[in-house]
N, CA, C and O atoms as a Tinker XYZ file with bonds, in Angstrom:
   416  protein
     1  N     91.424000  121.383000   94.688000    73     2
     2  CA    90.007000  121.140000   94.547000    64     1     3
     3  C     89.796000  119.759000   93.922000    63     2     4     5
     4  O     90.419000  119.417000   92.917000    81     3
     5  N     88.932000  118.994000   94.518000    73     3     6
     6  CA    88.649000  117.641000   94.050000    64     5     7
     7  C     87.934000  117.686000   92.701000    63     6     8     9
     8  O     87.134000  118.582000   92.430000    81     7
     9  N     88.240000  116.704000   91.869000    73     7    10
    10  CA    87.696000  116.664000   90.518000    64     9    11
    11  C     86.913000  115.375000   90.278000    63    10    12    13
    12  O     87.110000  114.374000   90.966000    81    11
    13  N     86.028000  115.421000   89.294000    73    11    14
    14  CA    85.292000  114.236000   88.875000    64    13    15
    15  C     86.213000  113.320000   88.084000    63    14    16    17
    16  O     87.169000  113.777000   87.457000    81    15
    17  N     85.921000  112.032000   88.117000    73    15    18
    18  CA    86.742000  111.022000   87.450000    64    17    19
    19  C     86.929000  111.327000   85.968000    63    18    20    21
    20  O     88.040000  111.207000   85.451000    81    19
    21  N     85.881000  111.711000   85.291000    73    19    22
    22  CA    85.942000  111.987000   83.855000    64    21    23
    23  C     86.939000  113.106000   83.550000    63    22    24    25
    24  O     87.691000  113.018000   82.579000    81    23
    25  N     86.950000  114.142000   84.362000    73    23    26
    26  CA    87.858000  115.272000   84.167000    64    25    27
    27  C     89.302000  114.866000   84.453000    63    26    28    29
    28  O     90.220000  115.302000   83.758000    81    27
    29  N     89.504000  114.039000   85.468000    73    27    30
    30  CA    90.847000  113.545000   85.793000    64    29    31
    31  C     91.402000  112.742000   84.626000    63    30    32    33
    32  O     92.542000  112.951000   84.211000    81    31
    33  N     90.605000  111.832000   84.102000    73    31    34
    34  CA    91.040000  111.001000   82.984000    64    33    35
    35  C     91.403000  111.879000   81.788000    63    34    36    37
    36  O     92.441000  111.666000   81.162000    81    35
    37  N     90.579000  112.844000   81.469000    73    35    38
    38  CA    90.834000  113.719000   80.320000    64    37    39
    39  C     92.148000  114.486000   80.493000    63    38    40    41
    40  O     92.920000  114.605000   79.542000    81    39
    41  N     92.404000  114.998000   81.679000    73    39    42
    42  CA    93.627000  115.766000   81.930000    64    41    43
    43  C     94.873000  114.876000   81.858000    63    42    44    45
    44  O     95.903000  115.285000   81.321000    81    43
    45  N     94.773000  113.679000   82.392000    73    43    46
    46  CA    95.926000  112.776000   82.355000    64    45    47
    47  C     96.191000  112.314000   80.927000    63    46    48    49
    48  O     97.346000  112.277000   80.503000    81    47
    49  N     95.160000  111.962000   80.181000    73    47    50
    50  CA    95.343000  111.528000   78.794000    64    49    51
    51  C     95.913000  112.669000   77.959000    63    50    52    53
    52  O     96.731000  112.429000   77.071000    81    51
    53  N     95.504000  113.883000   78.224000    73    51    54
    54  CA    96.069000  115.029000   77.499000    64    53    55
    55  C     97.572000  115.120000   77.745000    63    54    56    57
    56  O     98.336000  115.373000   76.813000    81    55
    57  N     98.005000  114.915000   78.994000    73    55    58
    58  CA    99.435000  114.964000   79.325000    64    57    59
    59  C    100.192000  113.802000   78.685000    63    58    60    61
    60  O    101.281000  113.988000   78.143000    81    59
    61  N     99.614000  112.607000   78.750000    73    59    62
    62  CA   100.263000  111.400000   78.246000    64    61    63
    63  C    100.348000  111.405000   76.719000    63    62    64    65
    64  O    101.374000  111.040000   76.146000    81    63
    65  N     99.286000  111.813000   76.082000    73    63    66
    66  CA    99.212000  111.738000   74.626000    64    65    67
    67  C     98.723000  110.361000   74.210000    63    66    68    69
    68  O     98.912000  109.385000   74.936000    81    67
    69  N     98.111000  110.284000   73.073000    73    67    70
    70  CA    97.512000  109.020000   72.618000    64    69    71
    71  C     98.509000  108.049000   72.016000    63    70    72    73
    72  O     98.196000  106.869000   71.863000    81    71
    73  N     99.708000  108.516000   71.668000    73    71    74
    74  CA   100.641000  107.656000   70.958000    64    73    75
    75  C    101.525000  106.818000   71.869000    63    74    76    77
    76  O    102.212000  105.924000   71.374000    81    75
    77  N    101.543000  107.059000   73.168000    73    75    78
    78  CA   102.445000  106.298000   74.025000    64    77    79
    79  C    101.923000  106.043000   75.442000    63    78    80    81
    80  O    102.651000  106.284000   76.405000    81    79
    81  N    100.701000  105.571000   75.597000    73    79    82
    82  CA   100.184000  105.363000   76.944000    64    81    83
    83  C    100.928000  104.285000   77.739000    63    82    84    85
    84  O    100.987000  104.376000   78.966000    81    83
    85  N    101.492000  103.276000   77.087000    73    83    86
    86  CA   102.201000  102.206000   77.815000    64    85    87
    87  C    103.494000  102.697000   78.464000    63    86    88    89
    88  O    104.062000  102.015000   79.317000    81    87
    89  N    103.962000  103.894000   78.055000    73    87    90
    90  CA   105.153000  104.482000   78.673000    64    89    91
    91  C    104.829000  105.125000   80.022000    63    90    92    93
    92  O    105.728000  105.594000   80.720000    81    91
    93  N    103.554000  105.145000   80.383000    73    91    94
    94  CA   103.105000  105.769000   81.618000    64    93    95
    95  C    102.459000  104.728000   82.527000    63    94    96    97
    96  O    101.891000  103.741000   82.060000    81    95
    97  N    102.557000  104.964000   83.821000    73    95    98
    98  CA   101.962000  104.109000   84.844000    64    97    99
    99  C    100.903000  104.935000   85.568000    63    98   100   101
   100  O    101.144000  106.099000   85.890000    81    99
   101  N     99.748000  104.356000   85.824000    73    99   102
   102  CA    98.667000  105.043000   86.531000    64   101   103
   103  C     98.290000  104.264000   87.785000    63   102   104   105
   104  O     98.339000  103.035000   87.807000    81   103
   105  N     97.919000  104.992000   88.816000    73   103   106
   106  CA    97.491000  104.353000   90.050000    64   105   107
   107  C     96.705000  105.298000   90.932000    63   106   108   109
   108  O     96.462000  106.452000   90.577000    81   107
   109  N     96.313000  104.789000   92.087000    73   107   110
   110  CA    95.593000  105.587000   93.081000    64   109   111
   111  C     96.263000  105.376000   94.433000    63   110   112   113
   112  O     96.903000  104.353000   94.674000    81   111
   113  N     96.102000  106.356000   95.302000    73   111   114
   114  CA    96.754000  106.290000   96.600000    64   113   115
   115  C     96.101000  107.241000   97.589000    63   114   116   117
   116  O     95.373000  108.157000   97.206000    81   115
   117  N     96.370000  107.011000   98.854000    73   115   118
   118  CA    95.967000  107.950000   99.894000    64   117   119
   119  C     97.109000  108.921000  100.208000    63   118   120   121
   120  O     96.887000  109.948000  100.850000    81   119
   121  N     98.326000  108.604000   99.759000    73   119   122
   122  CA    99.511000  109.420000  100.053000    64   121   123
   123  C    100.344000  109.596000   98.780000    63   122   124   125
   124  O    101.279000  108.830000   98.547000    81   123
   125  N    100.016000  110.596000   97.956000    73   123   126
   126  CA   100.701000  110.733000   96.676000    64   125   127
   127  C    102.205000  110.989000   96.791000    63   126   128   129
   128  O    102.967000  110.496000   95.959000    81   127
   129  N    102.647000  111.737000   97.786000    73   127   130
   130  CA   104.088000  111.987000   97.922000    64   129   131
   131  C    104.855000  110.695000   98.167000    63   130   132   133
   132  O    105.867000  110.439000   97.515000    81   131
   133  N    104.381000  109.883000   99.099000    73   131   134
   134  CA   105.065000  108.626000   99.400000    64   133   135
   135  C    105.006000  107.669000   98.213000    63   134   136   137
   136  O    105.990000  106.996000   97.906000    81   135
   137  N    103.867000  107.608000   97.555000    73   135   138
   138  CA   103.694000  106.655000   96.456000    64   137   139
   139  C    104.497000  107.053000   95.219000    63   138   140   141
   140  O    105.177000  106.218000   94.623000    81   139
   141  N    104.421000  108.310000   94.840000    73   139   142
   142  CA   105.137000  108.751000   93.645000    64   141   143
   143  C    106.646000  108.861000   93.862000    63   142   144   145
   144  O    107.429000  108.372000   93.047000    81   143
   145  N    107.050000  109.497000   94.951000    73   143   146
   146  CA   108.453000  109.885000   95.093000    64   145   147
   147  C    109.257000  109.031000   96.071000    63   146   148   149
   148  O    110.482000  109.134000   96.124000    81   147
   149  N    108.584000  108.204000   96.829000    73   147   150
   150  CA   109.252000  107.382000   97.822000    64   149   151
   151  C    109.958000  106.180000   97.217000    63   150   152   153
   152  O    109.772000  105.848000   96.047000    81   151
   153  N    110.781000  105.530000   98.054000    73   151   154
   154  CA   111.503000  104.330000   97.595000    64   153   155
   155  C    110.601000  103.097000   97.625000    63   154   156   157
   156  O    109.578000  103.094000   98.310000    81   155
   157  N    110.977000  102.047000   96.882000    73   155   158
   158  CA   110.248000  100.782000   96.961000    64   157   159
   159  C    110.381000  100.204000   98.366000    63   158   160   161
   160  O    111.347000  100.542000   99.050000    81   159
   161  N    109.491000   99.374000   98.826000    73   159   162
   162  CA   108.472000   98.730000   98.010000    64   161   163
   163  C    107.222000   99.566000   97.800000    63   162   164   165
   164  O    106.435000   99.249000   96.907000    81   163
   165  N    107.001000  100.614000   98.574000    73   163   166
   166  CA   105.761000  101.381000   98.440000    64   165   167
   167  C    105.792000  102.502000   97.435000    63   166   168   169
   168  O    104.742000  102.953000   96.979000    81   167
   169  N    106.989000  102.969000   97.076000    73   167   170
   170  CA   107.091000  104.116000   96.191000    64   169   171
   171  C    107.619000  103.766000   94.811000    63   170   172   173
   172  O    108.175000  102.692000   94.584000    81   171
   173  N    107.427000  104.704000   93.900000    73   171   174
   174  CA   107.847000  104.505000   92.506000    64   173   175
   175  C    109.161000  105.206000   92.166000    63   174   176   177
   176  O    109.691000  105.002000   91.074000    81   175
   177  N    109.691000  106.010000   93.053000    73   175   178
   178  CA   110.961000  106.719000   92.864000    64   177   179
   179  C    110.948000  107.689000   91.678000    63   178   180   181
   180  O    111.941000  107.812000   90.962000    81   179
   181  N    109.832000  108.370000   91.477000    73   179   182
   182  CA   109.726000  109.381000   90.426000    64   181   183
   183  C    110.517000  110.609000   90.866000    63   182   184   185
   184  O    110.522000  110.954000   92.047000    81   183
   185  N    111.181000  111.266000   89.930000    73   183   186
   186  CA   111.930000  112.493000   90.212000    64   185   187
   187  C    110.932000  113.636000   90.387000    63   186   188   189
   188  O    110.326000  114.092000   89.417000    81   187
   189  N    110.766000  114.092000   91.612000    73   187   190
   190  CA   109.780000  115.124000   91.929000    64   189   191
   191  C    110.054000  116.429000   91.180000    63   190   192   193
   192  O    109.125000  117.165000   90.846000    81   191
   193  N    111.321000  116.709000   90.923000    73   191   194
   194  CA   111.668000  117.968000   90.260000    64   193   195
   195  C    111.329000  117.964000   88.764000    63   194   196   197
   196  O    111.281000  119.029000   88.149000    81   195
   197  N    111.095000  116.806000   88.177000    73   195   198
   198  CA   110.748000  116.705000   86.761000    64   197   199
   199  C    109.230000  116.784000   86.618000    63   198   200   201
   200  O    108.557000  115.762000   86.483000    81   199
   201  N    108.702000  118.000000   86.649000    73   199   202
   202  CA   107.250000  118.178000   86.691000    64   201   203
   203  C    106.543000  117.761000   85.402000    63   202   204   205
   204  O    105.317000  117.651000   85.383000    81   203
   205  N    107.291000  117.529000   84.333000    73   203   206
   206  CA   106.685000  117.039000   83.094000    64   205   207
   207  C    106.506000  115.524000   83.102000    63   206   208   209
   208  O    105.852000  114.972000   82.217000    81   207
   209  N    107.087000  114.847000   84.100000    73   207   210
   210  CA   107.091000  113.385000   84.119000    64   209   211
   211  C    106.012000  112.783000   85.013000    63   210   212   213
   212  O    105.879000  111.560000   85.065000    81   211
   213  N    105.252000  113.595000   85.707000    73   211   214
   214  CA   104.215000  113.060000   86.578000    64   213   215
   215  C    103.046000  114.035000   86.682000    63   214   216   217
   216  O    103.177000  115.227000   86.403000    81   215
   217  N    101.897000  113.493000   87.094000    73   215   218
   218  CA   100.686000  114.291000   87.255000    64   217   219
   219  C     99.824000  113.624000   88.327000    63   218   220   221
   220  O     99.797000  112.398000   88.426000    81   219
   221  N     99.128000  114.418000   89.122000    73   219   222
   222  CA    98.318000  113.864000   90.211000    64   221   223
   223  C     97.119000  114.766000   90.475000    63   222   224   225
   224  O     97.230000  115.992000   90.456000    81   223
   225  N     95.977000  114.142000   90.719000    73   223   226
   226  CA    94.750000  114.876000   91.025000    64   225   227
   227  C     94.030000  114.227000   92.199000    63   226   228   229
   228  O     94.164000  113.027000   92.439000    81   227
   229  N     93.274000  115.027000   92.919000    73   227   230
   230  CA    92.418000  114.525000   93.987000    64   229   231
   231  C     91.016000  114.333000   93.423000    63   230   232   233
   232  O     90.424000  115.261000   92.872000    81   231
   233  N     90.496000  113.123000   93.565000    73   231   234
   234  CA    89.135000  112.823000   93.127000    64   233   235
   235  C     88.150000  113.200000   94.228000    63   234   236   237
   236  O     88.538000  113.406000   95.377000    81   235
   237  N     86.890000  113.287000   93.869000    73   235   238
   238  CA    85.855000  113.646000   94.841000    64   237   239
   239  C     85.581000  112.538000   95.846000    63   238   240   241
   240  O     85.070000  112.793000   96.937000    81   239
   241  N     85.925000  111.298000   95.473000    73   239   242
   242  CA    85.668000  110.164000   96.358000    64   241   243
   243  C     86.585000  109.009000   95.978000    63   242   244   245
   244  O     87.210000  109.023000   94.918000    81   243
   245  N     86.659000  108.015000   96.848000    73   243   246
   246  CA    87.423000  106.812000   96.521000    64   245   247
   247  C     86.806000  106.109000   95.317000    63   246   248   249
   248  O     87.521000  105.607000   94.450000    81   247
   249  N     85.509000  106.075000   95.270000    73   247   250
   250  CA    84.824000  105.456000   94.129000    64   249   251
   251  C     85.218000  106.147000   92.821000    63   250   252   253
   252  O     85.471000  105.483000   91.816000    81   251
   253  N     85.269000  107.478000   92.839000    73   251   254
   254  CA    85.682000  108.237000   91.660000    64   253   255
   255  C     87.125000  107.974000   91.288000    63   254   256   257
   256  O     87.455000  107.874000   90.107000    81   255
   257  N     87.992000  107.861000   92.290000    73   255   258
   258  CA    89.406000  107.566000   92.033000    64   257   259
   259  C     89.543000  106.197000   91.374000    63   258   260   261
   260  O     90.298000  106.043000   90.414000    81   259
   261  N     88.827000  105.217000   91.879000    73   259   262
   262  CA    88.894000  103.869000   91.310000    64   261   263
   263  C     88.336000  103.842000   89.881000    63   262   264   265
   264  O     88.849000  103.121000   89.026000    81   263
   265  N     87.304000  104.614000   89.633000    73   263   266
   266  CA    86.740000  104.703000   88.284000    64   265   267
   267  C     87.762000  105.328000   87.329000    63   266   268   269
   268  O     87.951000  104.838000   86.216000    81   267
   269  N     88.414000  106.399000   87.760000    73   267   270
   270  CA    89.425000  107.052000   86.919000    64   269   271
   271  C     90.579000  106.096000   86.639000    63   270   272   273
   272  O     91.053000  106.015000   85.506000    81   271
   273  N     91.033000  105.376000   87.655000    73   271   274
   274  CA    92.117000  104.414000   87.469000    64   273   275
   275  C     91.723000  103.355000   86.433000    63   274   276   277
   276  O     92.502000  103.048000   85.531000    81   275
   277  N     90.537000  102.809000   86.562000    73   275   278
   278  CA    90.051000  101.788000   85.639000    64   277   279
   279  C     90.026000  102.318000   84.198000    63   278   280   281
   280  O     90.440000  101.620000   83.273000    81   279
   281  N     89.540000  103.549000   84.011000    73   279   282
   282  CA    89.475000  104.148000   82.677000    64   281   283
   283  C     90.873000  104.376000   82.104000    63   282   284   285
   284  O     91.087000  104.164000   80.911000    81   283
   285  N     91.821000  104.801000   82.928000    73   283   286
   286  CA    93.190000  105.011000   82.455000    64   285   287
   287  C     93.829000  103.698000   82.022000    63   286   288   289
   288  O     94.543000  103.651000   81.021000    81   287
   289  N     93.575000  102.641000   82.769000    73   287   290
   290  CA    94.105000  101.329000   82.392000    64   289   291
   291  C     93.468000  100.850000   81.087000    63   290   292   293
   292  O     94.143000  100.250000   80.250000    81   291
   293  N     92.176000  101.112000   80.913000    73   291   294
   294  CA    91.486000  100.762000   79.669000    64   293   295
   295  C     92.065000  101.520000   78.481000    63   294   296   297
   296  O     92.040000  101.020000   77.356000    81   295
   297  N     92.580000  102.707000   78.718000    73   295   298
   298  CA    93.164000  103.529000   77.652000    64   297   299
   299  C     94.608000  103.145000   77.363000    63   298   300   301
   300  O     95.249000  103.743000   76.499000    81   299
   301  N     95.129000  102.142000   78.087000    73   299   302
   302  CA    96.438000  101.608000   77.760000    64   301   303
   303  C     97.567000  101.968000   78.694000    63   302   304   305
   304  O     98.696000  101.533000   78.468000    81   303
   305  N     97.315000  102.749000   79.743000    73   303   306
   306  CA    98.377000  103.039000   80.696000    64   305   307
   307  C     98.716000  101.774000   81.470000    63   306   308   309
   308  O     97.858000  100.918000   81.684000    81   307
   309  N     99.958000  101.663000   81.885000    73   307   310
   310  CA   100.413000  100.527000   82.671000    64   309   311
   311  C     99.861000  100.667000   84.089000    63   310   312   313
   312  O     99.474000  101.759000   84.505000    81   311
   313  N     99.826000   99.575000   84.815000    73   311   314
   314  CA    99.317000   99.585000   86.185000    64   313   315
   315  C     98.375000   98.424000   86.372000    63   314   316   317
   316  O     98.217000   97.585000   85.485000    81   315
   317  N     97.752000   98.379000   87.527000    73   315   318
   318  CA    96.810000   97.310000   87.803000    64   317   319
   319  C     95.663000   97.815000   88.643000    63   318   320   321
   320  O     95.837000   98.750000   89.425000    81   319
   321  N     94.505000   97.225000   88.503000    73   319   322
   322  CA    93.346000   97.642000   89.299000    64   321   323
   323  C     93.464000   97.168000   90.738000    63   322   324   325
   324  O     94.236000   96.260000   91.048000    81   323
   325  N     92.704000   97.783000   91.590000    73   323   326
   326  CA    92.621000   97.319000   92.968000    64   325   327
   327  C     93.693000   97.854000   93.884000    63   326   328   329
   328  O     93.819000   97.386000   95.015000    81   327
   329  N     94.468000   98.818000   93.436000    73   327   330
   330  CA    95.503000   99.403000   94.282000    64   329   331
   331  C     94.915000  100.383000   95.267000    63   330   332   333
   332  O     93.704000  100.431000   95.480000    81   331
   333  N     95.779000  101.147000   95.853000    73   331   334
   334  CA    95.311000  102.204000   96.732000    64   333   335
   335  C     95.107000  101.798000   98.165000    63   334   336   337
   336  O     94.257000  102.367000   98.850000    81   335
   337  N     95.859000  100.832000   98.639000    73   335   338
   338  CA    95.739000  100.494000  100.048000    64   337   339
   339  C     96.535000  101.509000  100.853000    63   338   340   341
   340  O     97.452000  102.142000  100.330000    81   339
   341  N     96.195000  101.659000  102.085000    73   339   342
   342  CA    96.914000  102.592000  102.937000    64   341   343
   343  C     95.983000  103.259000  103.912000    63   342   344   345
   344  O     94.782000  102.991000  103.944000    81   343
   345  N     96.556000  104.130000  104.703000    73   343   346
   346  CA    95.797000  104.846000  105.720000    64   345   347
   347  C     95.146000  106.067000  105.085000    63   346   348   349
   348  O     95.787000  106.793000  104.325000    81   347
   349  N     93.895000  106.291000  105.391000    73   347   350
   350  CA    93.196000  107.452000  104.866000    64   349   351
   351  C     92.409000  107.119000  103.624000    63   350   352   353
   352  O     92.416000  105.987000  103.141000    81   351
   353  N     91.737000  108.117000  103.122000    73   351   354
   354  CA    90.924000  107.929000  101.928000    64   353   355
   355  C     91.804000  107.815000  100.698000    63   354   356   357
   356  O     92.736000  108.597000  100.509000    81   355
   357  N     91.502000  106.842000   99.875000    73   355   358
   358  CA    92.228000  106.624000   98.625000    64   357   359
   359  C     91.533000  107.469000   97.562000    63   358   360   361
   360  O     90.630000  106.992000   96.874000    81   359
   361  N     91.955000  108.719000   97.432000    73   359   362
   362  CA    91.282000  109.625000   96.503000    64   361   363
   363  C     92.224000  110.283000   95.507000    63   362   364   365
   364  O     91.767000  111.054000   94.664000    81   363
   365  N     93.500000  110.010000   95.572000    73   363   366
   366  CA    94.451000  110.629000   94.646000    64   365   367
   367  C     94.713000  109.692000   93.461000    63   366   368   369
   368  O     95.016000  108.511000   93.634000    81   367
   369  N     94.588000  110.249000   92.267000    73   367   370
   370  CA    94.852000  109.522000   91.028000    64   369   371
   371  C     96.129000  110.112000   90.444000    63   370   372   373
   372  O     96.243000  111.327000   90.281000    81   371
   373  N     97.085000  109.247000   90.132000    73   371   374
   374  CA    98.364000  109.741000   89.631000    64   373   375
   375  C     98.796000  108.967000   88.392000    63   374   376   377
   376  O     98.319000  107.864000   88.124000    81   375
   377  N     99.703000  109.570000   87.653000    73   375   378
   378  CA   100.340000  108.902000   86.523000    64   377   379
   379  C    101.744000  109.469000   86.408000    63   378   380   381
   380  O    101.986000  110.638000   86.708000    81   379
   381  N    102.660000  108.624000   85.971000    73   379   382
   382  CA   104.020000  109.089000   85.752000    64   381   383
   383  C    104.624000  108.364000   84.565000    63   382   384   385
   384  O    104.239000  107.244000   84.229000    81   383
   385  N    105.581000  109.032000   83.940000    73   383   386
   386  CA   106.284000  108.447000   82.813000    64   385   387
   387  C    107.348000  107.502000   83.344000    63   386   388   389
   388  O    108.198000  107.893000   84.143000    81   387
   389  N    107.296000  106.268000   82.898000    73   387   390
   390  CA   108.249000  105.262000   83.368000    64   389   391
   391  C    109.636000  105.522000   82.751000    63   390   392   393
   392  O    109.758000  105.858000   81.573000    81   391
   393  N    110.660000  105.357000   83.573000    73   391   394
   394  CA   112.050000  105.469000   83.117000    64   393   395
   395  C    112.848000  104.333000   83.758000    63   394   396   397
   396  O    112.308000  103.533000   84.521000    81   395
   397  N    114.128000  104.277000   83.438000    73   395   398
   398  CA   114.996000  103.284000   84.056000    64   397   399
   399  C    115.141000  103.520000   85.558000    63   398   400   401
   400  O    115.510000  102.604000   86.293000    81   399
   401  N    114.856000  104.733000   86.019000    73   399   402
   402  CA   115.010000  105.077000   87.440000    64   401   403
   403  C    113.742000  104.833000   88.250000    63   402   404   405
   404  O    113.803000  104.818000   89.480000    81   403
   405  N    112.589000  104.641000   87.598000    73   403   406
   406  CA   111.341000  104.446000   88.337000    64   405   407
   407  C    111.050000  102.969000   88.561000    63   406   408   409
   408  O    111.609000  102.096000   87.897000    81   407
   409  N    110.166000  102.716000   89.510000    73   407   410
   410  CA   109.765000  101.351000   89.846000    64   409   411
   411  C    108.256000  101.249000   89.750000    63   410   412   413
   412  O    107.599000  101.887000   90.572000    81   411
   413  N    107.647000  100.532000   88.857000    73   411   414
   414  CA   108.246000   99.960000   87.645000    64   413   415
   415  C    108.594000  101.035000   86.661000    63   414   416
   416  O    109.108000  100.741000   85.582000    81   415
């Protein structure tokens, strides 16, 4: 079920915790599986089986996804604005804990 940007941000910040947001990367995508778990250059190589290391939600719209991404970056998560290129609607907001195995 699609969620509002405010609710997505709250859920991701709850998972991340306030003491270490820079250890996490946030972004938006039209294809969360390829973006989170795929190889570079398009993917981050997150370990799909480590369910504590990543989180993803579907926003109600691309505008909502971009708003959630902007708010997460303002809260200190790593990443950059303006992402989410690809085929289909860019409505998925994701975050993952960065490790030596992820890109970045």
